[in-house]
C-alpha positions as CSV (number, residue, x, y, z in Angstrom):
1,M,40.5,-73.0,-46.7
2,R,41.4,-74.5,-50.1
3,S,44.7,-74.5,-51.9
4,T,45.1,-75.1,-55.6
5,I,48.3,-76.6,-57.2
6,T,49.2,-77.3,-60.8
7,T,49.9,-81.0,-61.7
8,K,50.8,-80.5,-65.4
9,D,53.6,-83.3,-65.3
10,W,51.3,-86.1,-64.3
11,P,49.7,-88.0,-67.3
12,G,46.1,-88.9,-66.7
13,R,45.5,-86.3,-64.1
14,T,44.0,-82.9,-64.4
15,D,46.0,-79.8,-64.6
16,S,45.3,-78.7,-61.1
17,R,44.2,-80.1,-57.8
18,T,42.3,-78.3,-55.0
19,D,42.8,-79.4,-51.4
20,A,41.2,-78.4,-48.2
21,L,43.8,-77.2,-45.7
22,I,43.9,-76.8,-41.9
23,L,46.1,-73.8,-41.0
24,E,46.7,-73.2,-37.3
25,W,48.8,-70.7,-35.4
26,D,51.2,-72.1,-32.7
27,N,51.8,-69.5,-30.1
28,E,54.6,-71.6,-28.6
29,G,56.4,-72.3,-31.8
30,Q,55.5,-68.9,-33.3
31,A,54.5,-70.6,-36.6
32,Y,51.6,-71.6,-38.8
33,H,51.2,-75.3,-39.1
34,V,49.4,-76.7,-42.1
35,T,48.0,-80.1,-42.7
36,V,46.1,-81.6,-45.7
37,P,43.3,-83.9,-44.4
38,A,43.1,-85.7,-47.8
39,L,46.8,-86.5,-47.8
40,P,47.7,-88.0,-44.4
41,G,51.2,-87.0,-43.4
42,C,51.4,-84.0,-45.6
43,V,52.2,-81.3,-43.2
44,T,54.4,-78.2,-43.1
45,H,54.9,-74.8,-41.3
46,G,55.9,-71.4,-41.9
47,S,56.6,-68.2,-40.0
48,T,54.0,-66.4,-41.8
49,R,50.8,-67.3,-43.3
50,E,52.0,-66.8,-46.8
51,E,55.1,-68.7,-46.1
52,A,53.1,-71.7,-44.7
53,L,50.8,-71.6,-47.7
54,S,53.7,-71.5,-50.2
55,R,55.4,-74.4,-48.4
56,I,52.3,-76.6,-48.3
57,Q,51.9,-76.3,-52.1
58,E,55.5,-77.7,-52.4
59,A,54.6,-80.4,-49.7
60,I,51.6,-81.5,-51.6
61,K,53.4,-81.8,-54.8
62,G,56.3,-83.7,-53.2
63,H,53.8,-85.9,-51.3
64,I,52.0,-86.8,-54.5
65,Q,55.2,-87.4,-56.5
66,G,56.3,-89.9,-53.5
67,L,53.0,-91.7,-53.8
68,K,53.3,-92.0,-57.5
69,L,56.9,-93.2,-57.3
70,I,56.0,-96.0,-54.8
71,G,52.9,-97.1,-56.9
72,E,50.4,-95.9,-54.2
73,P,47.0,-94.5,-55.4
74,I,46.8,-90.7,-55.3
75,P,43.9,-89.8,-53.0
76,E,41.1,-87.5,-54.3
77,S,40.9,-84.2,-52.7
78,D,37.3,-84.9,-51.4
79,V,37.6,-83.7,-47.8
80,D,35.1,-81.0,-46.6
81,I,35.8,-78.9,-43.7
82,A,33.1,-77.1,-41.8
83,E,33.0,-74.6,-38.9
84,V,30.5,-74.6,-36.1
85,Q,29.9,-72.0,-33.4
86,V,29.1,-73.3,-29.9
87,N,28.1,-71.1,-26.9
88,V,30.1,-72.4,-24.2
89,F,28.8,-70.1,-21.5
90,D,25.2,-71.3,-21.1
């Protein structure tokens, strides 16, 4: 899954960024957990898929703003996520 956010306020950057996301349902916590592999530590959750996706956009913006404030490089969103199917009953 990929999410696009607008980054209009950052000089020298494009107007948007697209990141691969990992969205997982947690039965115990009854929430969707979202992580951004290209931005280690950028995580959030939501009680619905829509809420989790909305929150991760804000988390990405905040994460990138934090990196910029402390002078750290902003990682490119170059992570690719693939799925494989495995027959476990051979």
